[in-house]
N, C-alpha and C positions, 0 to 999 in steps of 0.2 A: 309582241316586239320579241321574247323568246326566240320564236319559231323563225322569224324572218332573221335574228341575229347568227343561225347557224347558215344559212345560205351564205351569208354577209363572211361568215368565216372562211367556209370550207371552197365557193366557187375560186381562190387565186390561186389552190392548187390546178385545177382545169385548165383556168385562162393565163396563168403565167409560166407553171410549170408544164404542163403537158401541151397546150397547144403551139408553144410560142419557146422555152428558152429548152426543154430536156431533148426534147427531138433531135435537133442540131449537136446539142453538147456533148450527148451520150453517140451517137456517130462517131463524132468524129473522136471521143477517148475512143469507140470501137473498131477504126480505121489504124488510131494511131498501135493498139494490141494488133492488129490483123498478121497473117501472113504474108508471104509472098506472094502468095497467090489472090488476097484481098478478101479472104477467108477468117472467121472467128470460129472457133470449138467450144463452146459455151454445153457442159454434160458430154462431150464426145461428137457433138453434132455441127456437121459443117456450115455454118451460115453467113453469106455474103454478110459483109461489114455492113453495108447500103440496106439490107434489109434487115438490120439487127432489131432496131425499133417498129416497126412496122408487127414485127414477129414479138416484140415484149410486148407489147401494149395489148393485143390479143392474147397473148398468157397470162397478163396480169386481172384481164375482164374474164378469163374461163372460168380460174382459179378463184372465183369471187363463189363460186357456188360452194367453195364450204364453209363460209358466213353468213352470207344472203339468206339464207331459210332458217337457220337459227337464230340470227337476230331479230329477224321478224316475232317467231313465236316468245324467244324468250320474252318480248315485253311482256307478254300476258302474266309470268312469274315474277319477274324482278323491276326494281325499279326503274322506268323509261330514260331519267337523266342520269344514269348512274352506269347505264350500257352508252348511251350518247357519249360522254366524257372519256369513257375510257374508251372507244373505237375512236374518236376526236384528238384526244392525244395520243396514241397510237399512230394514227396517220401523222399529226405533227410532226413528232417526233421524228420519223422515215425521214420526211421532207427536212426539218433540221438536218439532219446527218447527210444529205447531199451535199453539203459542204464539203465534208471531206474524200468526196471521189479525187482519187488522184488521177495523173496523167491517160494511164492505160486500165484501171481499174472497173473495166467496162462489169465483170462481175458485181460488182457493189453496187456499181449503181444500179444495173438491173434489179440486185434486188431489193434495194432501197424504193425503185419506183413500186415494185409486186406490193410491197406491206405496206407502203403508202395507199395505194389506190385497194387494195383490199380495204384497210380500215376505214377508206372514203365510203369506199361500198356498203358496209353496214351500219357506218354512223349516218348516211341518210335514209335507208331502211328504217332505222327504227324513228327517224323525226320525221319520216314522213305515218307515221300512225297519230302522230298527233294530229293531222287535219282533221278528220272525223271529232273530235274532240274539241277544237278552236273555233270550227269555222261551219255554221248546217248548209248544206247541199246546196240551197242559194246560193249562196255565197263562196262556194269551195274553189270554180274557176279564178273568179279572183284574189280571193286571199292566195291562189296556188302561184299565182303568174305575180303576183306583188312581190313572194320572195324572189322570185326567180329574177326577179327586177332589182331586190336588194339586191343579190349576188351580181348582177351585173354593174352594176355600180361599184360595187367592193372591188371587183376585177381588173375596171379603171382609175381606181387609186390608187393600187397596189402599181399596176402598169406603169402609169405616170412616173412614181420613184423608177420603178425599172428602166425606162426609158433614159431617164436622169441617168441614170448612173451608168448604164450601156453606152450610154454615148458620148459619159464623159469620161469613160475607163481609162484611157490613157495619159491622157491628161493629169488623173489622181495619180498613176502608174502604175496601174492593174491590167493584169493581162485579163485578156479578152473572157478566157475560161475562166479566172477569177473574179471577174465581174458578175457571170452568170451562177458562179454558187455562190456570192453574198447574193444573189435576187431570191435564190433560190431558200436560202436562209434564211430570208424576211418575208417569204413565204410563209414557212412552216411556224415562226414563230406568230407570225397574224391570227394565223387558222391556231395554231393556241390558244392565245390570248382572248379574240373572241368567240373562241368553240367556248371555251370555261365562262366566259358571257354567260351566253346562250343557256350552258348547262346550267348556271346559279336563277337564269327567271323563268325557268323550264320546269324547276321542281318543282314539285307537288301537285302537278297537272298528267294525269294518264298511270296513276298509281292502279298495279292489278289489283285485282280480285282476290280474294283472301282464298278461294278453292278452285283449283285445276287440274281438269281432268288428266286421267294419265297419258289420252290419246295426246291433246296439247301440247304434254311436256315433252315431248318428243318431234322436236323440229320438223323432219325428214318427212315422218308417215304423215302430220299436220297436212304436211306442202301438198305431198301426191292426194290426199285426200280433200283436200281443197281443189287442186287438179282435177278429180275424177268428177265431182261437183261443176264443172265451167258446161259440161256437156248438158245439166239443167237449164244454163244462161249460155244459151247460142250467140247473143250480141257481144255480152262481157267475152266470150272465147274469139271471137273474129278480131274484135279491138284488141286484142291481144297477140293475132298471127300478126295485124298489121305493124300493131309496134313493136314486134319483133324485125319488120322488115324495115322499114322507115327507120328504125332505131338504131341496124346497124350501117347505114347512111348516113345517121347523123353523128355517129363516134366515129367514123371514116373520119369525116371531115375535120371536128372540132381538135383530133387526134393528131391528123397530120398535113391539116393544112399550112402551117408552119414552115415545115420539113419541104414540103413541095412548091411553096414559095421561096422559101432560101435555095434549095438544091436546081430545083427543074428551072423557077422563072431568074435566077439568079436573082433577086432582089435580097439589097443589103439587111441587115440584122435589123438596123433599128430603124427599116421602112416596113417591116413586116411587125416591127410590135407598135409603130405608129397607128398601122391599117386596123390593129387587130384591137389596142387602143378606143378606136374610133369607133370599132363595133362594140364595147362596152355601153356604149352612151347611146347609141341607136340602139341597142337591145334591152337596157333600162328603158327608152320610149316603147317599144315596138311591145314587149313582155305587157305594158301598162295595158297600150291598144289593145293587144290580145285577149286579155282579161274583162275589159269594155265590151268589145263586141260579142266577145262569146257570153255574157249576160245579156246582149241583146238578139243575138241572131242564133245561137246556141252552139255550143261549144265544136262539135262537130263539124256542121259546115265551115265555121273559119279553120280549123287544124285540116282539112282538107286543102281548103285555098294556099294555107301553110306548104302543104306537101308538093302542092302544082307550083309555088316559087323554089323548092330547092328545084325541081328539074330543072327549073331554068339558070338557076346557078353552077349548079354540075356540069352542065352542056357552056356554059359562057365560062367557065373557070379552064376546059379543057381545049377551050380557042385562044386564050389569053396569050399576047405575044412576049415571048421573053423579054423580061427585065422593064415592062411593060408596067409603074410603079400605081399608073392615073387608073389602067384598067382593073389593076386587082384590088386597087382602094372601091372601085364603082362598086365591083363584086362584093367584097366586105360587109359596105353600106346596104346591101340587098340583102344577105345575108343573117345581117345583123339585127337586120328590122325583126324578122322570123325566125332568131334561132331561138326567143326567151320565150315563145306561146310553145313551141314546138314542145319541148317536157312539160314543160308546166301546162300543158292543157292534157294533157298523156294522162298525168297524174292525177288530176279533178275528175276525168271525165270516164277514167276506169275506176275509180272509190265511188261513184255513180250509179256504177254497173253491175255493182259484186251485193250481196248480202253484206247489211248493215253491221250483224252480229258477227261476220266472220272476216271482218277489215285486214287484220295482222294478217293472218293468210297469204292473203291474197294480195297483199302489198307485198308481202315475203316473194309471193311465184311474179309482182311487175318487176320487182326491181334484179328480183334474178335474170327475168327477161333483157332487162336494162343493163345489169351490171358484169351480166357472167355470160350470158347468150350474144353481147354487142361487141364478139369477138371475133366474130365472124366479116363485118365488115372490114375490119384490118386487117387481118388475115389474106381475105381476097385480096387488098390492095398489096401486101408483101409477095404472096402469088405471082402476078402478075410482074409485080418491079421484079423480083429475081429470075425468072421464064424469061421477059422481054427487054429487061435494062433497061423500061422507057418509062418514066413516074406519068407521061399523061395518059399511056396506056393505062398505066395502075389506076391514077385517077379517075380515067372512064368507069372503071369496075363498078364504081360506086350507083351510076345512075341506075343499074338494074333494082338496087335495092329500094328506092325512094318509087320507082313505077311499080315493083309489085306492094310496097305498101301502102301507095295510094286504090290501088285497086282492091285490095283488103278491106281498106275501109271502105268504100263503095257496097261490099256484098257486105258489110257488117248491118250498113247501116238500112240494107232491106231486109237481111234475117231481124234486126228490131221490129222491124214495119209489119213483117209478116204474124205475128203474136195478136196484134193489135188489129191487123185486118182480119183474122178470125174470128175475133171476140166480135168485133162490129156485126160481123155475119149470121154471128150467133145470137145476137142482142137482135138483130134488126129480123129472123129469121122465128 
């Protein structure tokens, strides 16, 4: 329950803050602070105000390379619960601080978002090292999927409250920006409270060994050593390449869909929140279904089917007519059914492909790819948007990541079969 509780705690940041409210909010803050040509100048760099949030997402993801490798390897030296609690509190505190973002404080807002995202990535990396301890290999797909399901149910609960606050803000004497800041404050408090509960429940699990080698005490050296060892595990290496590619597609969709819907599709904010709220309930069911199907048919097979559905979602999203709430809702329901299984199955499949005695280092690699190299998709979105000024063109750019990721999954499956075929040939020979 403690491990599920951390998904329950932190998922509200991704669902409520990143996917829905923060993007349009910080974009408006940036537009108020922009010069006469519509540009901001963070650190002296000219950035179109409408592109500030996509670039911010990319930057926050990239900077996690400073946190994730150390977080994974430090679990061999220090109490996991202490590390998890420290990172969780840091992320929740930054989210709570978003309440105090002023009308033109795009710098403060961007800084808080970067801190919260880095802490989120580090805490999830630490939390993932519990999976091999808490679940045997045959149950990891299901356990991972159930944790994701808990996160989606949590997101639904907080989004329900957020929708009530947002829909009634005028009647309650609140401006729209003030209502959004209250919602982000609530998300931070939720993360803080339930993150603390999770840490308390997980205390005592995964106590580090009394002796740790000098090699393992150096986070980046241990990470690079594990990367070099991937040459001996081609199936894991191919899977990591596939995950790198399609995860960039996933990061782009989850972080930018709210902004795309509000600005390009011209949907009202409460309509976007309603659609994403429905996604949480559908994703809860989808994550559980993915876990059960993976146990029956195999995680790789189900994951490849999920990637195919995502390709269809991106194509359909580029063709949605403006102000068509029903079409957007249909798209969200379809995406919702597969979003829960995408990360959950990826996490459990990768853990099963790597050596059991090096799981923390390989989880560090996995989360580095997930969190640090997931900036490529949002950055591509921002670049295409800045070059073309067209949100639909930027959205279509996401398709390349899903197609390439699906191809790498197929190549990885072939790489895994080749050693087995050679072994059979030697046995029969």
